C-alpha positions as CSV (number, residue, x, y, z in Angstrom):
1,X,76.6,-2.8,85.8
2,X,78.9,-1.0,83.5
3,X,79.0,-2.4,80.0
4,X,82.1,-2.9,77.9
5,X,80.6,-0.2,75.6
6,X,81.2,2.4,78.3
7,X,84.9,1.5,78.4
8,X,85.1,2.2,74.6
9,X,83.7,5.8,74.7
10,X,85.4,9.1,75.4
11,X,84.8,10.5,78.9
12,X,85.1,13.8,80.8
13,X,87.0,12.2,83.7
14,X,90.8,12.5,83.0
15,X,91.6,9.4,85.0
16,X,89.0,7.3,83.2
17,X,90.2,8.6,79.9
18,X,93.8,7.6,80.8
19,X,92.6,4.2,81.7
20,X,90.8,3.8,78.4
21,X,93.9,4.8,76.5
22,X,96.1,2.5,78.6
23,X,93.8,-0.4,78.1
24,X,94.2,0.4,74.4
25,X,98.0,-0.1,74.8
26,X,99.1,3.5,75.4
27,X,102.3,3.4,77.5
28,X,102.2,7.2,78.0
29,X,98.7,7.0,79.4
30,X,99.7,4.3,81.8
31,X,102.8,6.4,82.7
32,X,100.4,9.3,83.5
33,X,98.4,7.0,85.8
34,X,101.6,5.8,87.4
35,X,102.7,9.4,88.1
36,X,99.2,10.2,89.4
37,X,99.1,7.3,91.9
38,X,102.7,6.6,92.7
39,X,102.8,8.7,95.9
40,X,99.7,7.1,97.4
41,X,100.8,3.5,96.5
42,X,104.3,4.1,97.8
43,X,102.8,5.6,101.0
44,X,100.7,2.6,101.7
45,X,103.6,0.3,101.0
46,X,106.0,2.3,103.3
47,X,103.5,2.7,106.1
48,X,102.8,-1.1,106.2
49,X,106.2,-2.5,105.3
50,X,108.2,0.0,107.3
51,X,111.2,-0.5,105.0
52,X,112.1,1.9,102.3
53,X,113.8,-0.6,99.9
54,X,111.0,-3.2,100.3
55,X,108.4,-0.4,99.8
56,X,110.1,0.7,96.6
57,X,110.4,-2.9,95.4
58,X,106.7,-3.7,96.2
59,X,105.6,-0.4,94.6
60,X,107.4,-1.3,91.4
61,X,105.9,-4.8,91.4
62,X,102.4,-3.3,92.0
63,X,102.6,-1.1,88.9
64,X,104.0,-3.9,86.8
65,X,101.2,-6.1,88.0
66,X,98.6,-3.3,87.4
67,X,99.9,-3.0,83.8
68,X,99.6,-6.7,83.2
69,X,96.2,-6.9,84.8
70,X,94.7,-3.7,83.4
71,X,92.6,-5.7,81.0
72,X,90.7,-7.1,84.0
73,X,89.7,-3.7,85.2
74,X,86.0,-3.5,84.3
75,X,85.4,0.1,85.3
76,X,82.8,-0.8,88.0
77,X,84.7,1.3,90.5
78,X,87.3,4.1,90.1
79,X,90.7,3.0,88.8
80,X,92.3,4.3,92.0
81,X,90.1,2.0,94.1
82,X,91.1,-0.9,92.0
83,X,94.7,0.0,92.2
84,X,94.7,0.5,95.9
85,X,93.0,-2.8,96.5
86,X,95.6,-4.5,94.2
87,X,98.3,-2.7,96.2
88,X,97.1,-3.8,99.6
89,X,96.7,-7.4,98.4
90,X,100.2,-7.4,97.1
91,X,101.6,-5.9,100.3
92,X,99.8,-8.5,102.4
93,X,101.2,-11.2,100.1
94,X,104.7,-9.8,100.7
95,X,104.0,-9.8,104.5
96,X,102.9,-13.4,104.4
97,X,106.1,-14.4,102.7
98,X,108.1,-12.9,105.6
99,X,105.7,-14.1,108.3
100,X,104.1,-10.9,109.4
101,X,102.2,-12.5,112.3
102,X,105.5,-13.5,113.9
103,X,107.1,-10.1,113.7
104,X,107.4,-8.7,117.3
105,X,107.2,-5.2,116.2
106,X,109.0,-2.5,114.3
107,X,112.4,-3.3,112.9
108,X,112.9,-0.1,111.1
109,X,112.8,3.6,112.1
110,X,112.2,5.0,108.6
111,X,109.4,7.5,108.0
112,X,106.7,7.7,105.4
113,X,106.4,11.4,105.0
114,X,109.7,11.8,103.1
115,X,107.6,10.6,100.1
116,X,104.1,11.7,99.2
117,X,102.0,12.0,102.3
118,X,98.3,11.3,102.5
119,X,97.8,14.8,103.9
120,X,99.9,17.7,105.0
121,X,99.5,18.5,108.7
122,X,101.7,21.1,110.4
123,X,105.3,19.9,110.6
124,X,105.4,19.1,114.3
125,X,102.0,17.3,114.2
126,X,103.1,15.4,111.1
127,X,106.2,14.1,112.9
128,X,104.3,13.3,116.0
129,X,101.6,11.4,114.1
130,X,104.2,9.7,112.0
131,X,106.1,8.5,115.0
132,X,102.9,7.4,116.7
133,X,101.8,5.4,113.7
134,X,105.2,3.9,113.4
135,X,105.2,2.8,117.1
136,X,102.0,0.8,116.7
137,X,102.3,-2.9,117.0
138,X,102.6,-4.3,113.5
139,X,99.2,-6.0,113.2
140,X,97.4,-2.9,114.7
141,X,99.4,-0.7,112.4
142,X,98.4,-2.7,109.3
143,X,94.8,-2.8,110.2
144,X,94.8,1.0,111.0
145,X,96.4,1.8,107.6
146,X,94.1,-0.5,105.8
147,X,90.9,0.8,107.5
148,X,91.6,4.4,108.2
149,X,93.9,5.3,105.3
150,X,93.1,2.9,102.5
151,X,89.4,2.6,103.3
152,X,88.9,-1.1,103.6
153,X,86.0,-2.5,105.7
154,X,86.6,-4.8,108.7
155,X,85.3,-7.7,106.7
156,X,87.7,-7.1,103.8
157,X,90.6,-6.7,106.2
158,X,89.6,-9.9,108.1
159,X,89.4,-11.9,104.9
160,X,92.7,-10.6,103.6
161,X,94.6,-11.1,106.9
162,X,92.8,-14.4,107.8
163,X,91.4,-12.9,111.0
164,X,87.9,-12.5,112.4
165,X,86.2,-9.1,111.9
166,X,86.0,-8.8,115.7
167,X,89.8,-9.1,115.9
168,X,90.1,-6.4,113.3
169,X,87.8,-4.1,115.1
170,X,89.6,-4.7,118.4
171,X,93.0,-4.1,116.8
172,X,91.7,-0.9,115.2
173,X,90.3,0.3,118.5
174,X,93.6,-0.5,120.1
175,X,95.6,1.4,117.4
176,X,93.4,4.4,117.8
177,X,93.7,4.4,121.6
178,X,97.5,4.2,121.3
179,X,97.6,7.0,118.8
180,X,95.3,9.2,121.0
181,X,97.6,8.6,124.0
182,X,100.8,9.2,122.0
183,X,99.4,12.5,120.5
184,X,98.2,13.8,123.9
185,X,101.8,14.0,125.2
């Protein structure tokens, strides 16, 4: 267990040092954390929400919420892990507001890689992968993004989405199968 004393000392980790300064009230330190993580948080929002304006809105809300809840970050994990968990929880809350389970599929053709991608594959592969992920049924896409991109366990996804772990595993398997088939062509 990490003690509060650890959070009060200087560190060699630049992210941890910024967190310490931000917890102390430094707006510039939090701005640096914001710039460091903006692309990834926006990417997760865009990939799940499939709507640029909603992704931008939720991204902004996530960072406002992170600033307000920074005092609750205990340093037991990396700040990025805490922030990404907060992000996915807020995205899922947004989806619950609009009834994500009833959405028959994709309503929007926008692409994530116009922002900060998770990786930089060759241009054609990037477009093919992007199109393939976008074409996944919504629940399978959300589970794929949460598991394979954001690193959540099946149990965490099941709890967050009010599904059984078996359903999450089946949906992830389905998503991967669809992606393999789409990328074969």
